FIDRENVO-604922 format. One record per atom (N, C-alpha, C, CB): residue number from 1; residue in one letter; chain; atom name; x, y, z. Coordinates in steps of 0.02 Angstrom, whole numbers, plus 32768, in hexadecimal, padded with zeros to 4 digits. Last residue first. Glycine has a CB too. Example, Ala and Ser with C-alpha at 12.3 -4.5 7.8 and 13.67 -1.06 7.14 Angstrom:
num,residu,chaine,atome,px,py,pz
2,S,A,N,8282,7F90,8162
2,S,A,CA,82AC,7FCB,8165
2,S,A,C,8285,8002,818A
2,S,A,CB,82C0,7FE2,811E
1,A,A,N,8294,7EE4,8186
1,A,A,CA,8267,7F1F,8186
1,A,A,C,8294,7F5B,8186
1,A,A,CB,8235,7F20,81C4
***
This chain:
num,residu,chaine,atome,px,py,pz
68,A,A,N,66E3,1274,A794
68,A,A,CA,66A9,1255,A7DB
68,A,A,C,668A,129F,A7F7
68,A,A,CB,66E0,1223,A832
67,D,A,N,670D,12AF,A71E
67,D,A,CA,66D2,1299,A725
67,D,A,C,66AD,128D,A765
67,D,A,CB,66D5,126A,A708
66,R,A,N,679D,1294,A75F
66,R,A,CA,679B,12C8,A758
66,R,A,C,673A,12DC,A750
66,R,A,CB,67D3,12D3,A71F
65,W,A,N,679E,11EF,A75C
65,W,A,CA,67BC,1220,A7A8
65,W,A,C,6794,1263,A792
65,W,A,CB,682B,1232,A7B1
64,R,A,N,6780,11E1,A6D0
64,R,A,CA,675C,11BF,A6FE
64,R,A,C,6764,11EA,A74E
64,R,A,CB,6779,116F,A6FD
63,R,A,N,680C,1210,A6AE
63,R,A,CA,67B6,1235,A67C
63,R,A,C,6795,1228,A6D5
63,R,A,CB,6778,11E6,A615
62,Q,A,N,6868,11C6,A6D3
62,Q,A,CA,6867,1212,A6FD
62,Q,A,C,6823,122E,A6C6
62,Q,A,CB,68C9,124F,A6F6
61,S,A,N,684D,1146,A69A
61,S,A,CA,6842,114B,A6FC
61,S,A,C,6832,119B,A700
61,S,A,CB,68A0,1134,A73C
60,Q,A,N,6855,1166,A625
60,Q,A,CA,6812,1162,A62B
60,Q,A,C,6803,1157,A684
60,Q,A,CB,67F8,1121,A5F8
59,D,A,N,68EA,1186,A625
59,D,A,CA,68C0,11C3,A600
59,D,A,C,687B,11AE,A62D
59,D,A,CB,68B6,11BE,A598
58,L,A,N,690D,1108,A63B
58,L,A,CA,691B,112D,A663
58,L,A,C,68F1,1179,A65F
58,L,A,CB,695E,112B,A65D
57,F,A,N,68E9,10BD,A5E0
57,F,A,CA,68C9,10B1,A621
57,F,A,C,68D7,10DE,A644
57,F,A,CB,68D6,107B,A642
56,C,A,N,693C,10EE,A56C
56,C,A,CA,68E6,10EA,A57B
56,C,A,C,68DA,10EE,A5AC
56,C,A,CB,68BF,10B6,A56D
55,A,A,N,69AF,10D2,A5B0
55,A,A,CA,69B6,1120,A595
55,A,A,C,6960,112B,A5A0
55,A,A,CB,69DB,112D,A530
54,H,A,N,69CB,1059,A59E
54,H,A,CA,69C2,1071,A5E0
54,H,A,C,69B5,109F,A5D3
54,H,A,CB,69EB,1070,A60D
53,M,A,N,69C8,1042,A502
53,M,A,CA,697E,1032,A523
53,M,A,C,6977,1046,A57B
53,M,A,CB,6970,0FD4,A519
52,R,A,N,6A32,1084,A4DF
52,R,A,CA,6A08,10C5,A4C7
52,R,A,C,69BD,1099,A4F5
52,R,A,CB,6A02,10D5,A452
51,R,A,N,6AB5,1098,A55D
51,R,A,CA,6AA2,1076,A535
51,R,A,C,6A48,108B,A514
51,R,A,CB,6AB0,1034,A558
50,A,A,N,6ADD,10FA,A5B1
50,A,A,CA,6AD7,1110,A578
50,A,A,C,6ABA,10EA,A550
50,A,A,CB,6B08,1121,A563
49,V,A,N,6B01,10AD,A64D
49,V,A,CA,6AA5,10D7,A63E
49,V,A,C,6AA8,10EB,A5E6
49,V,A,CB,6A96,1143,A67E
48,L,A,N,6B67,1076,A610
48,L,A,CA,6B3A,104A,A626
48,L,A,C,6AE4,1079,A619
48,L,A,CB,6B56,1035,A680
47,K,A,N,6BC4,10DE,A618
47,K,A,CA,6BAB,10A7,A5C6
47,K,A,C,6B80,107F,A5CA
47,K,A,CB,6BDD,1073,A5A5
46,A,A,N,6BBF,1104,A68D
46,A,A,CA,6BB9,1133,A640
46,A,A,C,6B9A,1105,A617
46,A,A,CB,6C06,114E,A618
45,L,A,N,6C03,1090,A6D6
45,L,A,CA,6BA7,10A5,A6D5
45,L,A,C,6B9B,10E3,A6A0
45,L,A,CB,6B85,10C8,A731
44,Y,A,N,6C7F,109F,A6A5
44,Y,A,CA,6C4E,1049,A687
44,Y,A,C,6C03,1072,A690
44,Y,A,CB,6C56,0FE2,A6D3
43,E,A,N,6C9E,111A,A6BB
43,E,A,CA,6CA3,10F3,A684
43,E,A,C,6C75,10C4,A671
43,E,A,CB,6CD2,10D8,A687
42,R,A,N,6C9C,110B,A750
42,R,A,CA,6C7D,1138,A73C
42,R,A,C,6C78,113A,A6F2
42,R,A,CB,6C94,116B,A757
41,F,A,N,6D03,10AE,A74B
41,F,A,CA,6CC7,1085,A764
41,F,A,C,6C98,10BA,A73D
41,F,A,CB,6CBB,107B,A7C3
40,S,A,N,6D64,1076,A6F2
40,S,A,CA,6D44,10A6,A719
40,S,A,C,6D23,1093,A724
40,S,A,CB,6D33,10D5,A70F
39,F,A,N,6DDA,0FDA,A70F
39,F,A,CA,6DC7,1013,A6DC
39,F,A,C,6D7E,1039,A720
39,F,A,CB,6DA0,0FE5,A673
38,A,A,N,6E72,0F87,A703
38,A,A,CA,6E38,0FA0,A735
38,A,A,C,6E30,0FDF,A70C
38,A,A,CB,6E4C,0FAB,A792
37,L,A,N,6EAC,0EF5,A6AD
37,L,A,CA,6EAC,0F43,A6C0
37,L,A,C,6E63,0F52,A6C5
37,L,A,CB,6ED3,0F76,A684
36,F,A,N,6EF9,0E61,A6CB
36,F,A,CA,6EAF,0E8C,A6D9
36,F,A,C,6ECA,0EC4,A6D9
36,F,A,CB,6E80,0E82,A71F
35,T,A,N,6F57,0E23,A648
35,T,A,CA,6F51,0E31,A67E
35,T,A,C,6F14,0E62,A68F
35,T,A,CB,6F8A,0E43,A68E
34,K,A,N,6F56,0D80,A5FB
34,K,A,CA,6F3D,0DB0,A5F2
34,K,A,C,6F52,0DE2,A62C
34,K,A,CB,6EFD,0DA1,A5E8
33,I,A,N,6F99,0D21,A643
33,I,A,CA,6FB0,0D39,A5DF
33,I,A,C,6F9B,0D5B,A5DB
33,I,A,CB,6FA3,0D1B,A599
32,P,A,N,6FEA,0D19,A6CF
32,P,A,CA,6FD5,0D2A,A6AF
32,P,A,C,6FC9,0D2A,A66D
32,P,A,CB,6FDD,0D40,A6BF
31,V,A,N,706C,0C9D,A700
31,V,A,CA,706E,0CE4,A6E8
31,V,A,C,7026,0CE9,A6CA
31,V,A,CB,70AF,0CF5,A6AF
30,Q,A,N,70CE,0C42,A765
30,Q,A,CA,709B,0C3C,A724
30,Q,A,C,706F,0C97,A732
30,Q,A,CB,7053,0BDE,A72F
29,I,A,N,7179,0C28,A776
29,I,A,CA,7126,0C36,A782
29,I,A,C,70F9,0C3B,A76B
29,I,A,CB,7113,0C57,A792
28,E,A,N,720F,0BEE,A793
28,E,A,CA,71E1,0BF6,A765
28,E,A,C,719D,0C04,A785
28,E,A,CB,71E1,0BBD,A73B
27,V,A,N,7299,0C24,A7E0
27,V,A,CA,7265,0C0C,A7F7
27,V,A,C,7227,0C12,A7BB
27,V,A,CB,725A,0C2F,A838
26,D,A,N,731B,0C6A,A7E6
26,D,A,CA,7330,0C1F,A7CB
26,D,A,C,72CE,0C13,A7E8
26,D,A,CB,738F,0BE2,A805
25,G,A,N,72E9,0CFC,A7A0
25,G,A,CA,7320,0CD5,A7C4
25,G,A,C,731E,0CA8,A7B1
25,G,A,CB,7326,0CCB,A801
24,V,A,N,7251,0CBB,A758
24,V,A,CA,7275,0CF5,A787
24,V,A,C,72AE,0CDB,A7A7
24,V,A,CB,7247,0D11,A7C1
23,T,A,N,720A,0C89,A6CF
23,T,A,CA,722A,0C82,A6F0
23,T,A,C,724C,0CD8,A72C
23,T,A,CB,724F,0C59,A6BF
22,R,A,N,7164,0C6F,A6A1
22,R,A,CA,718F,0C91,A6B7
22,R,A,C,71BC,0C8D,A6E2
22,R,A,CB,717C,0CB0,A6BF
21,P,A,N,70DB,0C15,A662
21,P,A,CA,711A,0C10,A66C
21,P,A,C,7155,0C40,A667
21,P,A,CB,7123,0BEA,A64E
20,R,A,N,7056,0C79,A644
20,R,A,CA,7070,0C46,A628
20,R,A,C,709D,0C59,A649
20,R,A,CB,7073,0C37,A5E6
19,T,A,N,6F80,0C4B,A668
19,T,A,CA,6FBE,0C4F,A666
19,T,A,C,7013,0C40,A646
19,T,A,CB,6FB6,0C44,A683
18,L,A,N,6F21,0C17,A615
18,L,A,CA,6F11,0C4E,A61E
18,L,A,C,6F4B,0C78,A64A
18,L,A,CB,6ED1,0C48,A637
17,R,A,N,6EFB,0BAE,A594
17,R,A,CA,6F36,0BBC,A5AB
17,R,A,C,6F25,0BFB,A5C4
17,R,A,CB,6F6E,0BB7,A57D
16,T,A,N,6E79,0B47,A562
16,T,A,CA,6E7F,0B82,A55A
16,T,A,C,6EB9,0BAE,A59B
16,T,A,CB,6E34,0B95,A558
15,R,A,N,6E10,0AF2,A572
15,R,A,CA,6E4A,0ADF,A583
15,R,A,C,6E8D,0B30,A575
15,R,A,CB,6E53,0A93,A550
14,C,A,N,6D8C,0ACD,A58F
14,C,A,CA,6DA1,0AF7,A54C
14,C,A,C,6DEE,0AEC,A552
14,C,A,CB,6D89,0B53,A54A
13,M,A,N,6D1F,0A25,A59C
13,M,A,CA,6D4C,0A69,A5AD
13,M,A,C,6D7E,0A86,A583
13,M,A,CB,6D71,0A60,A5E6
12,S,A,N,6CBF,09EB,A54D
12,S,A,CA,6CD7,09ED,A547
12,S,A,C,6D0A,0A32,A555
12,S,A,CB,6CC3,09CF,A52A
11,D,A,N,6C17,09BE,A581
11,D,A,CA,6C2D,09E2,A568
11,D,A,C,6C75,09F8,A554
11,D,A,CB,6C14,09FC,A57D
10,G,A,N,6BBC,0988,A609
10,G,A,CA,6BEB,096B,A5C4
10,G,A,C,6C0C,0984,A5A1
10,G,A,CB,6BD4,0955,A598
9,E,A,N,6B76,0A10,A62B
9,E,A,CA,6B82,09BA,A642
9,E,A,C,6B8D,09AE,A609
9,E,A,CB,6B46,0984,A665
8,F,A,N,6B91,0AAA,A5D8
8,F,A,CA,6B66,0A85,A5E2
8,F,A,C,6B9A,0A2F,A60F
8,F,A,CB,6B3B,0A81,A58D
7,Q,A,N,6BE9,0AEF,A5FE
7,Q,A,CA,6BD1,0B18,A5F8
7,Q,A,C,6B91,0AE0,A5FD
7,Q,A,CB,6BE8,0B47,A5C5
6,R,A,N,6C9C,0AD4,A665
6,R,A,CA,6C71,0ACA,A629
6,R,A,C,6C20,0AD4,A625
6,R,A,CB,6C7D,0A89,A617
5,F,A,N,6D48,0B39,A67A
5,F,A,CA,6CFB,0B2F,A674
5,F,A,C,6CD3,0AF7,A63D
5,F,A,CB,6CE1,0B77,A661
4,T,A,N,6DBD,0B37,A66B
4,T,A,CA,6DA2,0AEE,A681
4,T,A,C,6D6B,0AF5,A68A
4,T,A,CB,6DB9,0ACC,A6BC
3,Y,A,N,6E69,0B6B,A648
3,Y,A,CA,6E2A,0B92,A64B
3,Y,A,C,6DE9,0B40,A648
3,Y,A,CB,6E29,0BD8,A5F5
2,R,A,N,6ED3,0B4D,A684
2,R,A,CA,6EB9,0B4D,A66F
2,R,A,C,6E7B,0B59,A66C
2,R,A,CB,6ECA,0B38,A668
1,M,A,N,6F9C,0B5D,A6B6
1,M,A,CA,6F53,0B7E,A6DE
1,M,A,C,6F2B,0B68,A6A1
1,M,A,CB,6F4B,0BE2,A6F4
***
């Protein structure tokens, strides 16, 4: 299996391999080259909120709520 995304019509395809063949017993199967690792939603959310601009927006929102 290969990556076939085209950003713009007329662009050439990337054709990067996404899977590689692996033999299990007598059968050849395709397995992902890079496996997906699950992530922690809490960690993702903490990193998202900790970004400088997001922290500024959250602070401004809190001030508006407190001053109202």
